[in-house]
LUMRO-393120 format. One record per residue (C-alpha): y, x, z negated. Coordinates in Angstrom, 3 decimals. Last residue first. Layout:
<pt north="Y" east="X" up="Z"/>
...
END
This chain:
<pt north="117.983" east="143.070" up="-111.595"/>
<pt north="114.965" east="141.073" up="-111.944"/>
<pt north="113.614" east="138.932" up="-109.332"/>
<pt north="111.145" east="141.287" up="-108.120"/>
<pt north="109.623" east="141.339" up="-111.579"/>
<pt north="108.304" east="137.742" up="-110.857"/>
<pt north="105.036" east="137.282" up="-112.856"/>
<pt north="104.744" east="140.057" up="-115.258"/>
<pt north="108.323" east="140.802" up="-115.686"/>
<pt north="109.396" east="137.103" up="-115.317"/>
<pt north="106.804" east="136.130" up="-117.981"/>
<pt north="107.822" east="138.522" up="-120.437"/>
<pt north="111.898" east="137.481" up="-120.288"/>
<pt north="110.538" east="133.945" up="-120.329"/>
<pt north="108.869" east="134.509" up="-123.516"/>
<pt north="111.844" east="136.177" up="-125.043"/>
<pt north="114.284" east="133.381" up="-123.943"/>
<pt north="111.913" east="131.075" up="-125.515"/>
<pt north="111.965" east="132.756" up="-128.890"/>
<pt north="115.826" east="133.143" up="-128.644"/>
<pt north="115.958" east="128.840" up="-128.021"/>
<pt north="113.734" east="127.963" up="-131.010"/>
<pt north="110.288" east="128.146" up="-132.578"/>
<pt north="108.537" east="127.148" up="-129.027"/>
<pt north="106.359" east="124.736" up="-128.707"/>
<pt north="102.847" east="126.165" up="-127.235"/>
<pt north="101.443" east="123.279" up="-125.216"/>
<pt north="104.266" east="121.548" up="-124.144"/>
<pt north="106.311" east="124.677" up="-124.227"/>
<pt north="103.901" east="126.767" up="-122.125"/>
<pt north="103.985" east="123.820" up="-119.493"/>
<pt north="107.766" east="123.710" up="-119.830"/>
<pt north="108.152" east="127.686" up="-118.810"/>
<pt north="105.545" east="126.973" up="-115.856"/>
<pt north="107.968" east="124.201" up="-114.124"/>
<pt north="110.826" east="126.352" up="-115.106"/>
<pt north="109.053" east="129.198" up="-113.124"/>
<pt north="107.672" east="126.906" up="-110.617"/>
<pt north="110.876" east="125.319" up="-110.189"/>
<pt north="113.314" east="128.703" up="-110.077"/>
<pt north="111.123" east="130.366" up="-107.136"/>
<pt north="113.076" east="128.952" up="-104.493"/>
<pt north="115.929" east="130.893" up="-105.428"/>
<pt north="119.044" east="131.010" up="-107.304"/>
<pt north="119.897" east="134.350" up="-108.606"/>
<pt north="118.088" east="135.561" up="-111.691"/>
<pt north="120.286" east="138.352" up="-113.794"/>
<pt north="118.848" east="137.150" up="-117.268"/>
<pt north="121.751" east="134.745" up="-117.750"/>
<pt north="120.809" east="132.622" up="-114.332"/>
<pt north="117.681" east="132.543" up="-115.605"/>
<pt north="118.577" east="130.901" up="-118.465"/>
<pt north="121.354" east="128.536" up="-116.820"/>
<pt north="118.242" east="127.170" up="-114.756"/>
<pt north="116.843" east="125.571" up="-118.228"/>
<pt north="114.418" east="126.899" up="-120.646"/>
<pt north="114.405" east="124.401" up="-123.973"/>
<pt north="113.040" east="121.655" up="-121.521"/>
<pt north="113.313" east="118.301" up="-123.276"/>
<pt north="110.657" east="117.360" up="-125.728"/>
<pt north="108.097" east="115.146" up="-124.973"/>
<pt north="107.835" east="112.159" up="-127.656"/>
<pt north="106.693" east="113.001" up="-130.782"/>
<pt north="102.542" east="112.289" up="-130.855"/>
<pt north="101.110" east="109.024" up="-131.752"/>
<pt north="101.098" east="107.902" up="-128.089"/>
<pt north="99.557" east="110.953" up="-127.068"/>
<pt north="97.004" east="109.888" up="-129.144"/>
<pt north="96.584" east="106.669" up="-127.860"/>
<pt north="96.406" east="108.128" up="-124.098"/>
<pt north="93.572" east="110.399" up="-125.255"/>
<pt north="91.507" east="107.891" up="-126.601"/>
<pt north="92.254" east="105.563" up="-123.667"/>
<pt north="91.236" east="108.955" up="-121.810"/>
<pt north="87.816" east="109.106" up="-123.727"/>
<pt north="86.889" east="105.217" up="-123.007"/>
<pt north="87.543" east="105.664" up="-119.126"/>
<pt north="85.415" east="109.235" up="-118.642"/>
<pt north="82.755" east="107.106" up="-120.625"/>
<pt north="83.165" east="104.086" up="-118.809"/>
<pt north="79.775" east="104.281" up="-116.810"/>
<pt north="79.163" east="100.788" up="-114.707"/>
<pt north="77.988" east="102.300" up="-111.617"/>
<pt north="80.374" east="99.813" up="-109.394"/>
<pt north="82.258" east="97.163" up="-110.324"/>
<pt north="82.693" east="98.557" up="-114.420"/>
<pt north="83.808" east="101.729" up="-112.806"/>
<pt north="86.911" east="100.178" up="-110.661"/>
<pt north="87.664" east="97.804" up="-113.652"/>
<pt north="87.906" east="100.690" up="-115.917"/>
<pt north="89.838" east="103.179" up="-113.607"/>
<pt north="92.220" east="100.391" up="-112.672"/>
<pt north="92.601" east="99.513" up="-116.237"/>
<pt north="93.310" east="103.380" up="-116.956"/>
<pt north="95.697" east="103.335" up="-114.066"/>
<pt north="97.502" east="100.138" up="-116.054"/>
<pt north="97.992" east="102.288" up="-118.354"/>
<pt north="99.046" east="105.589" up="-116.906"/>
<pt north="102.280" east="103.416" up="-115.676"/>
<pt north="104.795" east="105.041" up="-117.340"/>
<pt north="103.520" east="108.266" up="-117.001"/>
<pt north="103.356" east="110.003" up="-120.377"/>
<pt north="99.561" east="110.754" up="-120.072"/>
<pt north="99.814" east="112.441" up="-117.016"/>
<pt north="102.404" east="115.106" up="-118.118"/>
<pt north="100.042" east="115.491" up="-121.409"/>
<pt north="97.090" east="115.974" up="-119.033"/>
<pt north="98.984" east="118.880" up="-117.186"/>
<pt north="100.411" east="120.682" up="-120.065"/>
<pt north="97.254" east="120.339" up="-121.877"/>
<pt north="95.142" east="122.144" up="-118.768"/>
<pt north="92.737" east="120.263" up="-116.367"/>
<pt north="89.171" east="120.224" up="-116.305"/>
<pt north="88.673" east="117.166" up="-118.605"/>
<pt north="91.149" east="115.512" up="-116.362"/>
<pt north="89.438" east="116.179" up="-113.008"/>
<pt north="88.357" east="112.438" up="-112.607"/>
<pt north="91.473" east="111.158" up="-113.063"/>
<pt north="92.099" east="111.458" up="-109.766"/>
<pt north="90.426" east="108.600" up="-108.082"/>
<pt north="92.808" east="106.041" up="-108.739"/>
<pt north="95.890" east="108.152" up="-108.302"/>
<pt north="97.021" east="106.679" up="-104.863"/>
<pt north="95.963" east="103.322" up="-105.158"/>
<pt north="97.818" east="103.052" up="-108.518"/>
<pt north="100.716" east="104.859" up="-107.356"/>
<pt north="100.863" east="102.554" up="-104.447"/>
<pt north="100.772" east="99.186" up="-106.085"/>
<pt north="103.385" east="100.551" up="-108.929"/>
<pt north="105.524" east="101.881" up="-106.037"/>
<pt north="105.248" east="98.274" up="-104.105"/>
<pt north="106.031" east="96.294" up="-107.259"/>
<pt north="109.282" east="98.205" up="-107.726"/>
<pt north="110.323" east="98.308" up="-104.544"/>
<pt north="110.140" east="94.362" up="-104.501"/>
<pt north="107.726" east="92.415" up="-102.170"/>
<pt north="108.745" east="92.276" up="-98.099"/>
<pt north="104.949" east="91.683" up="-97.141"/>
<pt north="105.262" east="93.938" up="-94.348"/>
<pt north="106.520" east="96.523" up="-97.159"/>
<pt north="103.341" east="95.553" up="-99.164"/>
<pt north="101.091" east="96.449" up="-96.216"/>
<pt north="102.886" east="99.636" up="-95.259"/>
<pt north="102.788" east="101.050" up="-98.549"/>
<pt north="99.050" east="99.909" up="-99.119"/>
<pt north="98.491" east="101.756" up="-96.073"/>
<pt north="100.153" east="104.798" up="-97.044"/>
<pt north="98.436" east="104.800" up="-100.155"/>
<pt north="94.811" east="104.322" up="-98.754"/>
<pt north="95.117" east="107.085" up="-96.746"/>
<pt north="95.931" east="109.378" up="-99.868"/>
<pt north="92.731" east="107.241" up="-101.735"/>
<pt north="90.640" east="107.276" up="-98.974"/>
<pt north="90.805" east="111.344" up="-98.803"/>
<pt north="87.317" east="111.646" up="-98.324"/>
<pt north="85.424" east="108.703" up="-97.837"/>
<pt north="81.415" east="109.424" up="-97.422"/>
<pt north="78.514" east="107.616" up="-96.708"/>
<pt north="75.033" east="109.760" up="-97.589"/>
<pt north="72.573" east="111.911" up="-95.733"/>
<pt north="74.694" east="114.975" up="-94.946"/>
<pt north="77.261" east="112.823" up="-93.290"/>
<pt north="77.862" east="109.230" up="-92.665"/>
<pt north="81.665" east="108.871" up="-92.218"/>
<pt north="83.961" east="106.088" up="-93.630"/>
<pt north="87.936" east="107.297" up="-93.401"/>
<pt north="89.148" east="103.942" up="-91.552"/>
<pt north="87.071" east="101.431" up="-93.762"/>
<pt north="87.464" east="102.900" up="-97.260"/>
<pt north="91.912" east="103.290" up="-97.178"/>
<pt north="91.652" east="99.693" up="-98.428"/>
<pt north="89.883" east="100.666" up="-101.435"/>
<pt north="92.850" east="100.353" up="-103.792"/>
<pt north="94.325" east="97.505" up="-102.208"/>
<pt north="93.216" east="94.476" up="-104.132"/>
<pt north="93.683" east="96.535" up="-107.445"/>
<pt north="96.899" east="98.185" up="-106.471"/>
<pt north="97.987" east="94.140" up="-105.570"/>
<pt north="96.787" east="92.591" up="-108.901"/>
<pt north="98.263" east="95.897" up="-111.013"/>
<pt north="101.754" east="95.507" up="-109.557"/>
<pt north="102.540" east="92.125" up="-110.098"/>
<pt north="100.911" east="92.550" up="-113.653"/>
<pt north="103.453" east="95.164" up="-114.283"/>
<pt north="106.442" east="93.285" up="-113.375"/>
<pt north="105.254" east="90.364" up="-115.642"/>
<pt north="104.842" east="92.884" up="-118.770"/>
<pt north="101.543" east="94.329" up="-120.102"/>
<pt north="99.312" east="93.922" up="-123.205"/>
<pt north="95.374" east="93.284" up="-123.129"/>
<pt north="94.103" east="96.458" up="-121.264"/>
<pt north="90.514" east="96.825" up="-122.208"/>
<pt north="89.680" east="99.763" up="-124.383"/>
<pt north="86.922" east="97.433" up="-126.454"/>
<pt north="89.433" east="97.409" up="-129.415"/>
<pt north="92.175" east="96.164" up="-127.523"/>
<pt north="94.566" east="98.200" up="-125.400"/>
<pt north="98.022" east="97.959" up="-125.152"/>
<pt north="98.547" east="96.950" up="-128.320"/>
<pt north="99.668" east="93.207" up="-128.892"/>
<pt north="103.551" east="92.711" up="-130.046"/>
<pt north="104.398" east="90.651" up="-127.088"/>
<pt north="101.349" east="88.670" up="-127.588"/>
<pt north="98.628" east="88.396" up="-125.547"/>
<pt north="97.522" east="85.139" up="-123.640"/>
<pt north="98.732" east="86.615" up="-119.756"/>
<pt north="97.247" east="90.003" up="-120.834"/>
<pt north="93.945" east="88.563" up="-121.395"/>
<pt north="93.955" east="86.003" up="-118.153"/>
<pt north="94.983" east="89.064" up="-115.897"/>
<pt north="92.352" east="91.311" up="-117.411"/>
<pt north="89.827" east="88.393" up="-116.797"/>
<pt north="90.776" east="87.946" up="-113.332"/>
<pt north="90.460" east="91.589" up="-112.559"/>
<pt north="87.120" east="91.673" up="-113.755"/>
<pt north="86.201" east="89.045" up="-110.983"/>
<pt north="88.431" east="90.684" up="-108.928"/>
<pt north="86.618" east="93.876" up="-109.319"/>
<pt north="83.124" east="92.282" up="-108.287"/>
<pt north="84.815" east="90.897" up="-105.191"/>
<pt north="85.973" east="94.468" up="-104.368"/>
<pt north="82.667" east="95.722" up="-104.312"/>
<pt north="81.036" east="93.276" up="-102.507"/>
<pt north="83.696" east="93.759" up="-99.774"/>
<pt north="83.381" east="97.779" up="-100.145"/>
<pt north="79.457" east="97.230" up="-99.170"/>
<pt north="76.543" east="97.066" up="-101.780"/>
<pt north="76.920" east="96.429" up="-105.609"/>
<pt north="74.718" east="99.441" up="-106.388"/>
<pt north="77.730" east="101.910" up="-105.487"/>
<pt north="77.584" east="105.042" up="-107.171"/>
<pt north="73.693" east="105.827" up="-106.470"/>
<pt north="73.564" east="103.127" up="-103.415"/>
<pt north="76.157" east="105.306" up="-101.431"/>
<pt north="78.666" east="102.480" up="-99.465"/>
<pt north="78.373" east="100.690" up="-96.634"/>
<pt north="81.713" east="99.103" up="-94.668"/>
<pt north="80.020" east="95.600" up="-94.137"/>
<pt north="82.711" east="93.600" up="-95.068"/>
<pt north="85.876" east="95.512" up="-95.985"/>
<pt north="87.693" east="95.120" up="-92.691"/>
<pt north="88.269" east="91.741" up="-93.786"/>
<pt north="90.895" east="93.524" up="-95.759"/>
<pt north="92.619" east="95.084" up="-93.465"/>
<pt north="93.073" east="91.783" up="-91.876"/>
<pt north="95.735" east="90.610" up="-94.295"/>
<pt north="97.370" east="87.413" up="-93.054"/>
<pt north="95.260" east="86.146" up="-90.068"/>
<pt north="91.664" east="87.842" up="-91.116"/>
<pt north="92.739" east="86.541" up="-94.781"/>
<pt north="92.757" east="82.879" up="-93.155"/>
<pt north="89.601" east="82.643" up="-91.108"/>
<pt north="88.531" east="80.047" up="-93.784"/>
<pt north="85.855" east="82.098" up="-95.502"/>
<pt north="88.106" east="85.140" up="-95.597"/>
<pt north="90.918" east="82.841" up="-97.659"/>
<pt north="88.008" east="81.090" up="-99.844"/>
<pt north="86.619" east="84.322" up="-100.938"/>
<pt north="90.033" east="85.378" up="-101.435"/>
<pt north="91.320" east="82.263" up="-103.763"/>
<pt north="87.726" east="82.648" up="-105.773"/>
<pt north="88.333" east="86.570" up="-106.569"/>
<pt north="92.178" east="85.595" up="-107.655"/>
<pt north="91.129" east="83.215" up="-110.229"/>
<pt north="93.430" east="84.535" up="-113.039"/>
<pt north="96.501" east="82.955" up="-111.215"/>
<pt north="97.748" east="85.846" up="-110.959"/>
<pt north="96.106" east="87.051" up="-107.528"/>
<pt north="96.627" east="83.370" up="-106.338"/>
<pt north="100.429" east="83.341" up="-107.043"/>
<pt north="100.829" east="86.791" up="-105.300"/>
<pt north="98.984" east="84.786" up="-101.977"/>
<pt north="101.334" east="82.396" up="-102.335"/>
<pt north="104.174" east="84.369" up="-102.950"/>
<pt north="103.554" east="86.863" up="-99.806"/>
<pt north="102.690" east="83.757" up="-97.707"/>
<pt north="106.760" east="82.615" up="-98.710"/>
<pt north="107.836" east="85.957" up="-97.818"/>
<pt north="106.397" east="86.510" up="-94.626"/>
<pt north="108.002" east="82.970" up="-93.464"/>
<pt north="105.625" east="80.342" up="-92.498"/>
<pt north="105.607" east="80.162" up="-88.661"/>
<pt north="104.594" east="83.379" up="-87.600"/>
<pt north="101.132" east="83.462" up="-89.838"/>
<pt north="100.030" east="80.029" up="-90.637"/>
<pt north="98.639" east="78.567" up="-86.869"/>
<pt north="95.272" east="80.555" up="-87.354"/>
<pt north="93.932" east="79.095" up="-90.129"/>
<pt north="95.016" east="75.818" up="-88.903"/>
<pt north="91.329" east="74.699" up="-88.199"/>
<pt north="89.929" east="76.409" up="-90.977"/>
<pt north="92.050" east="74.300" up="-93.315"/>
<pt north="91.629" east="71.118" up="-91.185"/>
<pt north="87.841" east="71.759" up="-91.938"/>
<pt north="88.146" east="72.087" up="-95.418"/>
<pt north="90.641" east="68.783" up="-95.796"/>
<pt north="88.008" east="66.641" up="-93.605"/>
<pt north="85.099" east="68.501" up="-96.297"/>
<pt north="86.630" east="68.033" up="-99.412"/>
<pt north="87.754" east="71.398" up="-101.117"/>
<pt north="86.019" east="72.004" up="-104.342"/>
<pt north="88.119" east="72.275" up="-107.453"/>
<pt north="88.453" east="75.281" up="-109.764"/>
<pt north="91.777" east="74.191" up="-110.381"/>
<pt north="93.779" east="77.971" up="-109.438"/>
<pt north="90.942" east="78.579" up="-106.655"/>
<pt north="91.419" east="74.680" up="-104.932"/>
<pt north="95.319" east="74.898" up="-105.768"/>
<pt north="95.442" east="78.374" up="-104.063"/>
<pt north="93.322" east="77.301" up="-101.131"/>
<pt north="95.447" east="74.034" up="-100.042"/>
<pt north="98.509" east="75.837" up="-101.006"/>
<pt north="97.505" east="78.708" up="-98.248"/>
<pt north="97.244" east="75.387" up="-95.643"/>
<pt north="100.012" east="73.882" up="-97.131"/>
<pt north="102.200" east="76.411" up="-95.591"/>
<pt north="101.969" east="74.885" up="-92.364"/>
<pt north="103.656" east="71.769" up="-93.031"/>
<pt north="103.596" east="68.714" up="-91.162"/>
<pt north="100.750" east="70.052" up="-88.858"/>
<pt north="98.887" east="70.772" up="-92.264"/>
<pt north="99.747" east="67.129" up="-93.758"/>
<pt north="98.654" east="65.584" up="-90.251"/>
<pt north="95.426" east="67.614" up="-90.056"/>
<pt north="94.282" east="66.230" up="-93.553"/>
<pt north="94.893" east="62.244" up="-92.481"/>
<pt north="95.912" east="60.656" up="-95.419"/>
<pt north="96.712" east="62.723" up="-98.767"/>
<pt north="94.725" east="65.958" up="-98.562"/>
<pt north="91.537" east="66.162" up="-100.965"/>
<pt north="90.980" east="68.502" up="-103.523"/>
<pt north="87.994" east="67.535" up="-105.459"/>
<pt north="87.262" east="68.372" up="-109.202"/>
<pt north="85.447" east="64.746" up="-109.665"/>
<pt north="88.139" east="63.886" up="-112.443"/>
<pt north="90.890" east="64.868" up="-110.546"/>
<pt north="89.972" east="63.142" up="-107.224"/>
<pt north="89.749" east="60.027" up="-109.514"/>
<pt north="93.051" east="60.426" up="-110.828"/>
<pt north="94.386" east="61.288" up="-107.369"/>
<pt north="92.837" east="57.619" up="-105.955"/>
<pt north="96.031" east="57.497" up="-103.709"/>
<pt north="98.868" east="55.050" up="-104.877"/>
<pt north="97.804" east="56.077" up="-109.083"/>
<pt north="100.956" east="55.544" up="-111.003"/>
<pt north="100.711" east="57.056" up="-114.327"/>
<pt north="101.620" east="54.807" up="-117.596"/>
<pt north="103.849" east="55.339" up="-120.337"/>
<pt north="106.222" east="52.892" up="-119.671"/>
<pt north="109.178" east="55.286" up="-120.595"/>
<pt north="107.326" east="58.061" up="-119.715"/>
<pt north="106.279" east="57.153" up="-116.105"/>
<pt north="104.362" east="59.209" up="-114.334"/>
<pt north="103.834" east="59.780" up="-110.549"/>
<pt north="100.296" east="61.203" up="-108.943"/>
<pt north="100.647" east="62.458" up="-105.199"/>
<pt north="99.944" east="66.072" up="-106.285"/>
<pt north="96.104" east="65.182" up="-107.275"/>
<pt north="95.819" east="63.604" up="-104.292"/>
<pt north="97.276" east="66.756" up="-102.011"/>
<pt north="100.203" east="66.929" up="-99.683"/>
<pt north="102.797" east="64.420" up="-100.215"/>
<pt north="104.137" east="62.410" up="-97.703"/>
<pt north="102.716" east="59.190" up="-98.652"/>
<pt north="103.817" east="59.510" up="-101.830"/>
<pt north="107.031" east="58.696" up="-100.699"/>
<pt north="105.864" east="55.178" up="-99.400"/>
<pt north="104.909" east="54.036" up="-102.141"/>
<pt north="108.082" east="54.918" up="-104.515"/>
<pt north="109.997" east="53.344" up="-101.758"/>
<pt north="111.772" east="54.645" up="-99.134"/>
<pt north="115.290" east="56.642" up="-98.164"/>
<pt north="114.772" east="58.524" up="-94.575"/>
<pt north="114.732" east="62.759" up="-94.278"/>
<pt north="115.389" east="64.553" up="-90.857"/>
<pt north="113.905" east="67.221" up="-89.173"/>
<pt north="111.545" east="67.913" up="-91.988"/>
<pt north="110.554" east="71.716" up="-92.974"/>
<pt north="107.808" east="73.506" up="-92.377"/>
<pt north="106.060" east="73.440" up="-89.051"/>
<pt north="109.443" east="73.665" up="-86.964"/>
<pt north="109.511" east="70.714" up="-85.748"/>
<pt north="108.944" east="68.660" up="-88.753"/>
<pt north="109.287" east="65.053" up="-88.094"/>
<pt north="110.905" east="62.156" up="-89.977"/>
<pt north="110.332" east="62.480" up="-93.529"/>
<pt north="110.135" east="59.937" up="-96.086"/>
<pt north="111.915" east="59.837" up="-98.980"/>
<pt north="112.332" east="58.666" up="-102.779"/>
<pt north="114.934" east="60.735" up="-104.267"/>
<pt north="114.298" east="64.097" up="-105.499"/>
<pt north="115.381" east="65.134" up="-108.664"/>
<pt north="114.571" east="68.590" up="-109.512"/>
<pt north="115.418" east="69.667" up="-113.446"/>
<pt north="117.088" east="73.028" up="-114.284"/>
<pt north="117.037" east="73.771" up="-117.730"/>
<pt north="120.355" east="74.675" up="-119.935"/>
<pt north="118.454" east="73.006" up="-122.842"/>
<pt north="121.319" east="70.202" up="-122.227"/>
<pt north="119.882" east="69.623" up="-118.366"/>
<pt north="120.889" east="70.941" up="-115.298"/>
<pt north="120.321" east="68.336" up="-112.450"/>
<pt north="119.153" east="69.768" up="-109.108"/>
<pt north="119.549" east="67.593" up="-106.596"/>
<pt north="117.195" east="66.648" up="-103.881"/>
<pt north="117.188" east="64.181" up="-100.741"/>
<pt north="116.265" east="66.972" up="-98.132"/>
<pt north="119.569" east="67.429" up="-97.386"/>
<pt north="120.979" east="67.533" up="-100.746"/>
<pt north="118.838" east="70.801" up="-101.593"/>
<pt north="121.748" east="72.947" up="-103.348"/>
<pt north="123.420" east="70.170" up="-104.434"/>
<pt north="123.633" east="71.446" up="-107.749"/>
<pt north="124.250" east="69.079" up="-111.086"/>
<pt north="126.052" east="69.102" up="-114.141"/>
<pt north="128.147" east="66.217" up="-115.213"/>
<pt north="125.030" east="63.396" up="-114.803"/>
<pt north="125.509" east="59.950" up="-113.256"/>
<pt north="127.476" east="60.451" up="-110.150"/>
<pt north="125.616" east="63.233" up="-108.787"/>
<pt north="122.412" east="60.927" up="-108.998"/>
<pt north="123.942" east="58.497" up="-107.508"/>
<pt north="125.056" east="60.921" up="-104.337"/>
<pt north="121.842" east="61.851" up="-104.197"/>
<pt north="120.097" east="58.447" up="-103.778"/>
<pt north="118.516" east="56.887" up="-106.633"/>
<pt north="114.954" east="54.997" up="-106.279"/>
<pt north="113.830" east="58.509" up="-108.270"/>
<pt north="111.460" east="61.356" up="-108.203"/>
<pt north="111.356" east="63.658" up="-111.327"/>
<pt north="110.231" east="67.452" up="-111.265"/>
<pt north="108.905" east="68.665" up="-114.630"/>
<pt north="107.764" east="72.306" up="-114.106"/>
<pt north="105.700" east="74.324" up="-116.241"/>
<pt north="102.929" east="71.473" up="-117.544"/>
<pt north="100.571" east="72.947" up="-120.364"/>
<pt north="97.065" east="72.067" up="-118.863"/>
<pt north="95.354" east="69.091" up="-120.665"/>
<pt north="94.034" east="67.962" up="-116.977"/>
<pt north="96.125" east="64.761" up="-117.225"/>
<pt north="99.111" east="66.936" up="-118.038"/>
<pt north="98.563" east="69.354" up="-115.328"/>
<pt north="98.565" east="66.665" up="-112.242"/>
<pt north="101.354" east="64.798" up="-114.182"/>
<pt north="103.251" east="68.185" up="-114.265"/>
<pt north="102.131" east="68.589" up="-110.627"/>
<pt north="103.688" east="66.187" up="-108.828"/>
<pt north="106.170" east="63.946" up="-109.572"/>
<pt north="107.722" east="62.386" up="-113.170"/>
<pt north="109.049" east="58.816" up="-112.532"/>
<pt north="112.298" east="57.106" up="-112.123"/>
<pt north="112.931" east="53.726" up="-110.369"/>
<pt north="116.464" east="52.634" up="-110.543"/>
<pt north="118.879" east="50.167" up="-112.372"/>
<pt north="121.191" east="52.286" up="-114.228"/>
<pt north="119.020" east="52.441" up="-117.641"/>
<pt north="115.759" east="53.730" up="-115.135"/>
<pt north="118.388" east="56.641" up="-114.263"/>
<pt north="119.555" east="57.672" up="-117.458"/>
<pt north="116.280" east="57.095" up="-119.033"/>
<pt north="114.264" east="59.952" up="-116.455"/>
<pt north="117.298" east="62.414" up="-117.059"/>
<pt north="116.638" east="61.604" up="-121.171"/>
<pt north="112.615" east="62.584" up="-120.496"/>
<pt north="113.563" east="65.557" up="-118.603"/>
<pt north="116.097" east="66.678" up="-121.487"/>
<pt north="113.389" east="66.005" up="-124.436"/>
<pt north="110.727" east="68.314" up="-122.605"/>
<pt north="107.252" east="66.308" up="-121.888"/>
<pt north="104.489" east="67.046" up="-124.063"/>
<pt north="104.244" east="63.572" up="-125.930"/>
<pt north="103.989" east="62.010" up="-122.428"/>
<pt north="101.073" east="59.709" up="-123.321"/>
<pt north="98.871" east="58.151" up="-120.621"/>
<pt north="97.776" east="54.556" up="-119.491"/>
<pt north="96.844" east="54.455" up="-115.961"/>
<pt north="98.257" east="52.337" up="-113.235"/>
<pt north="96.615" east="51.579" up="-110.003"/>
<pt north="99.043" east="51.572" up="-107.300"/>
<pt north="99.492" east="49.300" up="-104.530"/>
<pt north="99.974" east="50.224" up="-100.651"/>
END
């Protein structure tokens, strides 16, 4: 197998990664950048990981560099710690003997550059870049596929997926994130292997691939490809249940729950891209009242909460009095969302954020009627800005009325300008001092006292105690001795 050489500039390459390549080449070894970094560089994107492939054996790599980790040595991979304290994977050119578990090679053998390429997943990921010579080696017409926007398996697609079932999910993720069309033979193999992923690929890796899709800013296309391939029915059947679940047209002119979810996913993709590109000191909301700043952990919870916000609709769907109703779908959905995300073994913080969003996404319709204390408590919840964004997306993906959302954003911004909520002045010791023995009524009494304080702050502790005496006499006289 011969390669086509393409001249390329490696200006984006980190100096420490370049040093590793030069050191290997200076000792008589072939060394090149491999995989996604070469692909992204050719596409004008900023590479994230600079992986290196070499003819050097793992032991040679360990000898040449003072700081290494041998975690993947059995697969021919040594991690080199660069002078910038970044980790760089250095993989020996290798061929895999067999994949009896459908995920990992049983053994490896060391090969040349051309044969190493044959074991890689897709042509766009099988390009090798030599920064010293300033060329890209293309053994598989990967550059042509990049230019055409085509995702194609290296060699025989079924063989690539038989070797590693995770590649089935990666095909969808790459096609969505890169905006590529999946080549027909590769797509046929994706569909054929859709039912062989679950049970072979660990649930953690499945969850990781799904989350990468959702956070890519191209989540809608990823979900549509998963659905069309039959993968969604295997790994998230609760979402395929959205198809055909009709909604009242006066509130949901977009159609059934699946259409609503896909419309929302498109809007969410815009939010993800906006937040990922925002500076650390950007306001929470932009001038259009759209969420524009969120932490990486918040975005993780947001994408799962948005994906599952209506998961309770299929089991609660009823046709009553001439229209479809989904009574309690937020409560049912929160329980389902927690079960789904725990099965996917996501971190507790991500699960809690997503479940909060699912459970509360219908709750803000009553904020107009809520007393000030209730509003202030809600507005002060740490995840409230994410909930506002769910409300905005949900509204735009259905009837399109943003009046509630925009009013709530104004309330939230006003609340953020207030001094921080005070600690309650009235405490349990004040009840004891008035002769009220500990009892179940303590909690509602203390909550009522704090609600009053949020709306009309007490001048001092003495004034608070006087208010408490009057409140107890009027509402709980039997508790006073």
